[in-house]
C-alpha positions in Angstrom: -32.9 -12.5 -8.5 -32.2 -8.8 -9.6 -30.9 -8.1 -12.4 -27.5 -6.3 -10.5 -27.0 -9.8 -8.8 -27.5 -11.7 -12.3 -24.8 -9.2 -14.1 -22.7 -10.0 -11.0 -22.6 -13.4 -11.0 -21.6 -13.6 -14.6 -18.6 -11.3 -14.2 -17.6 -12.9 -11.9 -15.7 -16.1 -13.0 -14.3 -13.7 -16.3 -12.6 -11.7 -13.9 -11.4 -14.2 -11.7 -9.4 -15.5 -15.0 -6.5 -13.4 -15.6 -5.1 -13.5 -12.1 -4.1 -17.0 -12.4 -2.2 -16.2 -15.6 -0.4 -13.4 -14.2 0.7 -15.4 -11.3 2.2 -18.1 -14.2 3.9 -15.3 -15.5 5.9 -14.3 -12.3 6.6 -17.9 -11.5 8.1 -18.5 -14.9 9.8 -15.1 -14.7 10.9 -15.9 -11.1 12.5 -19.2 -12.7 14.0 -17.4 -15.5 16.0 -15.2 -12.8 17.0 -17.7 -10.6 18.5 -19.6 -13.8 20.2 -16.5 -15.2 21.0 -15.2 -11.8 24.6 -17.6 -11.6 25.6 -16.1 -14.9 24.8 -12.3 -13.7 26.7 -13.2 -11.1 29.7 -14.4 -12.5 29.3 -11.5 -15.6 29.4 -9.1 -12.7 32.1 -10.1 -10.7 34.5 -10.8 -13.6 33.6 -8.1 -16.2 31.4 -5.1 -14.7 33.1 -4.9 -11.1 36.6 -5.2 -13.1 35.2 -2.0 -15.4 33.7 0.2 -13.0 37.2 -0.4 -10.5 39.3 -0.2 -13.6 37.5 3.6 -14.6 37.7 4.9 -10.9 41.2 3.7 -10.3 42.2 5.8 -13.7 41.2 9.0 -12.1 44.0 8.2 -8.9 47.8 8.7 -8.7 50.0 5.3 -8.9 49.5 5.0 -5.1 45.8 5.2 -5.7 45.7 7.1 -2.8 45.5 11.1 -4.7 42.7 12.1 -6.9 44.5 13.3 -9.9 41.1 13.7 -12.2 42.1 13.4 -15.8 45.8 13.8 -15.5 46.4 10.0 -15.8 44.6 10.7 -19.8 46.7 13.6 -20.5 49.8 12.0 -19.5 48.9 8.7 -21.8 49.2 10.8 -24.8 52.6 12.9 -23.8 54.2 8.9 -23.2 56.5 8.4 -26.2 55.8 4.9 -25.3 52.2 5.2 -25.4 51.9 6.8 -28.2 54.2 3.9 -29.9 51.5 1.7 -28.8 48.8 3.4 -30.2 50.4 3.3 -33.8 51.6 -0.1 -33.6 47.7 -1.1 -32.5 46.8 1.2 -35.5 49.0 -0.9 -37.7 47.7 -4.2 -36.1 43.9 -3.1 -36.6 44.5 -2.4 -40.3 46.3 -4.9 -41.6 46.3 -8.4 -40.1 42.1 -8.0 -40.4 42.0 -7.3 -43.9 45.0 -9.7 -44.6 43.1 -12.7 -42.7 40.1 -11.7 -44.5 41.3 -11.9 -47.5 43.4 -15.1 -47.1 40.4 -16.6 -45.6 38.4 -15.6 -48.9 41.2 -16.8 -51.0 41.0 -20.1 -49.0 37.5 -20.8 -48.5 37.0 -20.5 -52.4 40.0 -22.3 -53.6 39.1 -25.4 -51.3 36.3 -25.9 -52.4 38.2 -27.1 -55.9 40.4 -29.0 -53.6 39.5 -33.2 -53.7 40.6 -33.5 -49.9 38.8 -30.6 -48.8 38.1 -31.7 -45.4 42.1 -32.7 -44.9 42.9 -29.0 -46.1 40.9 -27.4 -43.9 41.5 -29.3 -40.9 45.1 -28.8 -41.8 44.9 -25.0 -41.7 42.7 -24.8 -38.5 44.6 -26.9 -36.1 47.3 -23.7 -35.2 43.7 -22.6 -33.6 44.4 -25.3 -31.3 47.9 -24.3 -30.6 47.9 -21.9 -27.3 49.4 -18.3 -28.3 51.9 -19.1 -25.0 53.3 -22.4 -27.7 52.5 -20.6 -30.7 54.7 -17.5 -29.7 57.2 -19.6 -28.4 57.4 -21.6 -31.8 57.9 -18.6 -33.8 60.7 -16.7 -31.3 62.8 -19.9 -32.3 62.0 -19.5 -36.0 62.7 -15.7 -36.2 66.0 -16.4 -34.6 69.2 -14.6 -36.2 71.5 -17.4 -35.9 71.0 -19.6 -39.0 71.9 -22.6 -36.9 69.0 -22.0 -34.5 66.4 -20.0 -37.2 64.8 -21.9 -39.9 63.7 -18.9 -41.9 67.1 -17.6 -41.3 68.6 -21.1 -42.4 66.5 -21.2 -45.5 67.0 -17.1 -46.4 70.8 -18.0 -46.2 70.9 -20.9 -48.3 69.2 -19.2 -51.2 71.7 -15.9 -50.9 74.6 -18.3 -50.8 73.6 -20.1 -53.5 73.1 -17.2 -56.0 75.9 -15.3 -53.8 78.6 -17.0 -52.7 80.2 -16.9 -49.4 83.8 -16.3 -48.5 86.2 -19.1 -48.1 87.8 -17.6 -44.7 86.3 -14.9 -43.0 88.5 -15.4 -39.9 91.9 -15.3 -41.7 94.2 -12.4 -41.8 97.6 -11.9 -43.0 100.8 -12.3 -41.2 101.4 -9.1 -39.6 105.0 -7.4 -40.9 105.0 -9.4 -43.9 101.6 -8.0 -45.5 100.2 -4.5 -45.5 96.7 -4.3 -44.7 94.3 -1.4 -46.5 91.1 0.2 -44.6 89.2 -2.0 -46.4 90.2 -5.2 -45.2 92.4 -6.2 -47.9 96.4 -7.3 -47.5 98.8 -6.7 -50.3 102.6 -6.9 -51.3 104.4 -5.7 -53.7 106.6 -8.0 -56.6 107.9 -7.6 -60.3 107.3 -10.0 -63.2 109.5 -12.6 -63.5 108.9 -13.0 -59.6 107.7 -15.4 -57.1 106.3 -13.7 -54.1 104.5 -16.0 -50.7 101.5 -14.7 -49.0 101.6 -16.4 -45.5 98.0 -15.8 -43.9 96.9 -16.9 -40.2 93.7 -16.9 -38.2 92.3 -20.2 -40.0 91.9 -23.3 -38.0 93.4 -26.6 -39.7 89.6 -28.0 -39.2 88.7 -25.3 -41.0 90.4 -25.8 -44.2 88.8 -27.4 -47.4 89.4 -30.9 -47.8 90.8 -30.4 -51.1 93.9 -28.2 -49.8 96.9 -29.5 -50.5 101.1 -28.6 -49.1 101.8 -25.2 -50.3 105.7 -26.3 -50.6 105.9 -27.5 -53.6 104.1 -24.8 -55.7 106.7 -22.5 -53.6 109.5 -24.5 -55.4 108.0 -23.1 -58.9 110.1 -20.0 -60.7 108.1 -17.3 -62.8 109.1 -17.0 -66.2 109.6 -14.1 -67.8 106.4 -11.7 -68.1 105.0 -13.9 -65.6 104.1 -13.6 -61.8 103.7 -16.5 -59.4 102.5 -16.8 -56.2 101.4 -18.7 -53.3 99.0 -17.9 -50.4 99.5 -20.4 -47.7 98.5 -21.2 -44.2 101.6 -19.8 -42.0 100.9 -22.3 -39.2 102.6 -25.9 -38.6 100.0 -28.1 -37.1 102.1 -29.5 -34.2 104.4 -26.5 -33.2 107.5 -25.5 -34.7 108.4 -24.1 -38.5 109.2 -20.7 -39.1 107.5 -17.6 -39.3 107.0 -16.0 -43.1 108.7 -19.3 -44.4 106.5 -22.3 -46.3 107.2 -25.2 -43.9 106.6 -28.9 -44.9 103.6 -29.1 -43.4 101.6 -26.2 -44.2 98.7 -26.4 -46.3 98.0 -24.0 -49.2 95.1 -22.1 -48.9 92.6 -22.6 -52.0 89.9 -20.6 -53.6 91.5 -17.6 -52.4 91.0 -14.7 -55.0 94.2 -12.9 -55.7 94.2 -9.6 -57.9 97.2 -8.0 -59.7 97.3 -3.8 -59.1 99.2 -1.4 -61.3 98.2 2.6 -61.2 95.3 1.6 -59.1 93.4 -0.5 -62.0 93.4 -4.4 -61.5 95.1 -5.7 -64.7 94.6 -9.2 -63.7 93.2 -11.3 -61.1 93.2 -15.4 -60.4 92.0 -17.9 -57.7 94.9 -20.2 -56.0 94.8 -23.8 -56.6 94.4 -26.6 -54.1 98.1 -25.9 -52.9 97.3 -22.3 -52.8 99.6 -21.3 -56.1 98.7 -18.4 -58.8 100.1 -17.5 -61.9 99.9 -14.5 -63.8 100.9 -14.7 -67.4 101.7 -11.9 -69.9 102.3 -9.1 -67.8 104.4 -6.0 -68.5 107.6 -5.6 -66.8 107.9 -3.7 -63.7 106.3 -3.9 -60.4 102.9 -4.9 -59.5 100.2 -4.7 -56.4 99.6 -8.2 -55.4 96.0 -7.8 -53.6 93.9 -10.2 -51.9 90.7 -8.5 -52.2 88.6 -8.3 -49.0 85.8 -10.3 -50.6 88.0 -13.6 -49.4 87.6 -12.0 -45.7 83.8 -10.9 -45.6 81.9 -12.2 -42.5 79.2 -15.0 -43.8 75.5 -13.9 -44.4 73.3 -13.9 -41.2 70.2 -13.8 -42.9 67.6 -11.2 -41.7 67.3 -9.6 -38.2 63.3 -10.8 -38.0 62.8 -9.5 -34.6 65.2 -6.0 -35.2 62.9 -3.0 -34.4 62.1 -2.6 -38.1 60.8 -6.0 -38.8 59.6 -7.2 -35.3 55.6 -5.9 -35.8 55.3 -7.6 -39.5 57.0 -10.5 -37.8 54.9 -10.9 -35.0 51.3 -10.6 -37.3 52.8 -13.1 -39.4 52.4 -15.6 -36.6 48.7 -14.1 -35.9 48.1 -15.3 -39.4 49.5 -18.7 -38.9 47.1 -18.9 -36.3 43.8 -17.2 -37.3 43.6 -18.1 -41.2 41.8 -21.1 -40.6 39.8 -19.4 -38.2 38.4 -17.3 -41.1 38.6 -19.5 -44.0 36.2 -22.0 -41.7 33.7 -18.8 -40.9 33.7 -18.0 -44.7 33.7 -21.1 -46.2 30.3 -22.1 -44.0 28.6 -18.9 -45.7 29.9 -19.6 -49.3 28.6 -23.4 -49.0 25.1 -21.2 -48.2 25.6 -18.7 -51.5 22.7 -19.8 -54.4 23.9 -22.7 -56.2 21.4 -21.2 -59.4 23.1 -18.0 -59.6 26.5 -19.2 -59.8 25.7 -22.0 -62.7 23.1 -19.1 -64.2 26.3 -17.0 -64.7 28.8 -19.7 -66.1 25.9 -20.4 -68.5 26.3 -16.8 -69.4 29.8 -17.0 -70.1 31.1 -15.7 -67.1 34.2 -16.9 -66.2 35.8 -17.7 -62.6 37.5 -14.1 -61.9 33.7 -12.5 -62.9 31.7 -14.6 -60.6 34.0 -14.5 -57.7 34.5 -10.5 -57.9 30.8 -9.8 -59.0 28.5 -12.8 -57.6 30.5 -14.6 -54.5 32.0 -11.5 -52.8 29.2 -9.1 -53.2 26.9 -12.4 -51.7 29.2 -13.0 -48.9 29.7 -9.4 -48.0 27.5 -9.9 -44.8 29.8 -12.7 -43.4 33.2 -11.2 -44.8 31.9 -7.8 -42.5 31.3 -10.0 -39.6 34.6 -12.1 -39.9 36.6 -8.7 -40.3 35.2 -7.0 -37.4 35.6 -10.1 -35.1 39.3 -9.9 -36.4 39.4 -6.3 -35.2 38.0 -6.8 -31.6 40.3 -9.6 -31.4 43.8 -7.6 -32.4 43.1 -4.5 -30.8 43.5 -7.1 -27.1 46.7 -9.0 -28.5 49.1 -9.4 -26.1 50.6 -12.8 -25.5 52.2 -13.1 -29.2 54.0 -9.8 -28.8 55.0 -10.5 -25.2 56.7 -13.4 -26.0 57.9 -13.3 -29.4 59.4 -9.5 -29.0 62.7 -9.4 -27.4 63.7 -7.3 -24.8 65.5 -4.8 -26.4 62.9 -4.3 -28.8 59.9 -4.7 -26.8 58.9 -1.0 -27.0 59.2 -1.0 -30.7 56.7 -3.5 -30.9 54.2 -3.0 -27.6 50.5 -2.2 -28.5 48.2 -1.1 -26.0 47.3 -4.4 -24.0 51.3 -4.9 -23.7 51.5 -1.7 -22.8 49.0 -1.5 -20.0 50.6 -4.7 -18.1 53.9 -3.5 -18.5 52.9 0.3 -16.8 50.7 -1.5 -14.1 52.6 -4.7 -13.4 55.7 -4.7 -15.9 58.0 -2.5 -13.9 56.1 0.7 -14.2 54.0 -0.2 -11.1 51.5 2.6 -12.1 48.1 1.0 -12.3 46.4 5.1 -12.4 47.8 5.4 -16.0 47.5 1.4 -16.4 43.8 1.6 -15.7 43.6 4.4 -18.1 45.1 2.4 -20.9 42.6 -0.2 -20.3 39.5 2.3 -20.4 40.8 3.5 -23.5 41.4 0.0 -25.1 37.6 -0.6 -23.7 36.5 3.0 -25.6 37.8 1.4 -29.1 36.5 -2.1 -28.7 33.0 -1.2 -27.7 31.7 0.6 -31.0 33.0 -2.9 -32.4 30.9 -4.7 -30.0 28.0 -3.1 -30.9 28.4 -3.5 -34.7 28.9 -6.9 -34.7 25.8 -7.1 -32.1 23.6 -5.3 -34.6 24.5 -7.2 -37.5 24.1 -10.6 -35.7 20.5 -9.6 -34.6 20.1 -8.3 -38.1 20.8 -11.8 -39.3 18.2 -13.1 -37.6 15.5 -11.1 -38.9 
């Protein structure tokens, strides 16, 4: 046997080794592709194709038949509604994630010191189980301007009336021809010291009278003494009909709690509040005529609370609803990061004399910085796409004042604008704004895994 034959026989088995290994790797790759293919197919159908179609559609007009190039992108920044949507989206991105991250951090730290921490976390996380549609309906009712419907305005009105009070007779008005009305809504008549005067009012339903209201006829019988001015404020209406206008009949009631002023030469010299029978009395007056005045405060409309869904407050109000839903999410994620902190560092700081605030500011927050960053960026991505709450909570008249890019894209494309070219351009803009935050988050995840 020659040396060449011997070398071939020895080399044959070694050369045949890599071939089965390569075939095994190919089969493994093929199996992996088969398993991944359904997901890739779904991803392509639901993500890649719509993105590419939207990019292409953004270069055509509303009908989709004429190529317009970048006109839709130029129109975006000329349209006042779109500019307002960009401004509102900026407010959302700046305010909501920062507030949520701060609230989540504070609650996560405080919950650690609560005995029933699990129950407290569950309570705060429960809004995440509520759909945005249901949450929008809940807050639309809570923000209702009518205090009888909106719980927030009911609370605001209760607090206001407890400190400021409210008018007793917002619907009352003076009997025409018997009392003169000033521009500010007050009513007046003229009388002199030593006289009695009657002030007939209408516009108050008998059922709206205070419970302590008493008949006014007896009070009208009292005569004024010298230097005294008496009078009666009464409801000039006889239940069941009858009676005479401008005259106190037997069944007519006084109006208690009405403020009355005696005015002379433009200055209020005396004031009083009517009794249960509507009577009032000014004593110690100098002789001469006076203007007896019922100030406008007696007839001021009741305080109706805050217009939460008005043009000025609609965006902060919707952000408040968003905070209610997502605070539990931020708290749970930050709490998970907090549980991994090295306890020996915290205990060493306490032993060195650091107080809780110093530990929180100089140790806890720096160690949680990666978690806080991920939470913040995730929330930034989320608020850029917010749609449901804005569309449901904002009433029709202020929809444009609350609009964000997502709602503006829908309104332009399907909500009456029927311009899917411009709507696609808005969608591309929104995608371009979201991509950097997504890339940043992915890199953070990869670095944390390494």
